[in-house]
C-alpha positions in Angstrom: 267.3 19.1 -29.2 265.0 21.8 -27.8 264.0 22.0 -24.2 260.7 23.5 -23.1 260.7 24.7 -19.5 257.2 24.7 -18.1 256.9 26.3 -14.6 255.2 24.3 -11.9 251.7 25.7 -11.1 249.8 25.0 -8.0 249.4 26.1 -4.4 253.1 26.2 -3.8 254.1 28.0 -6.9 255.6 31.0 -5.0 257.4 28.7 -2.6 259.0 26.9 -5.5 260.4 30.2 -6.9 262.2 31.1 -3.6 265.9 30.5 -3.4 266.8 27.6 -1.1 269.7 28.2 1.3 272.0 25.3 1.9 274.3 25.3 4.9 277.2 22.9 4.7 277.7 21.1 8.0 281.1 20.3 9.5 282.4 16.8 10.1 281.9 16.1 13.8 284.3 13.8 15.7 281.3 11.7 16.8 280.1 8.1 16.0 276.5 7.7 14.9 276.5 4.1 16.1 276.7 5.4 19.7 273.4 6.7 21.1 275.2 9.3 23.2 276.9 10.7 20.1 273.6 10.8 18.2 272.2 12.9 21.0 275.2 15.2 20.7 274.9 15.5 16.9 271.2 16.4 17.1 271.9 18.9 19.9 274.6 20.5 17.7 272.2 20.7 14.7 269.5 22.3 16.9 271.9 24.9 18.3 273.2 25.7 14.8 269.7 25.9 13.4 268.7 28.5 16.1 271.9 30.6 15.5 271.3 30.6 11.8 267.6 31.4 12.3 268.4 34.3 14.6 271.1 35.7 12.3 268.8 35.5 9.3 265.8 36.9 11.1 263.8 33.9 10.0 260.6 32.6 11.4 261.1 29.1 10.0 260.3 26.4 12.6 261.7 23.2 11.1 265.1 21.8 10.0 265.7 19.2 7.4 268.9 17.2 7.8 270.2 14.7 5.3 272.0 11.4 5.6 271.8 7.8 4.6 269.0 5.4 5.7 270.8 4.3 8.8 271.4 7.8 10.0 267.7 8.6 9.4 266.7 5.6 11.4 268.9 6.5 14.3 267.5 10.1 14.3 263.9 8.7 14.2 264.8 6.5 17.2 266.1 9.5 19.1 262.9 11.4 18.5 260.8 8.5 19.6 262.6 8.5 23.0 262.1 12.3 23.5 
């Protein structure tokens, strides 16, 4: 079976070609079901993001964090309050 690789063309062609950096996150001894812990988790992510950004000399201004649907919903709720 032959595979033909066709590059994606469009306004983001150059962005698609850039290497994506993945930073593994540590397991934090916090409970996502507790609102206070969600706040601590997000504060940790924010501090880590700024440290990585400074070290890399990056101008990136957003962070994408993953998780399951429940985690995403808790994070959205946090941002609605702040």
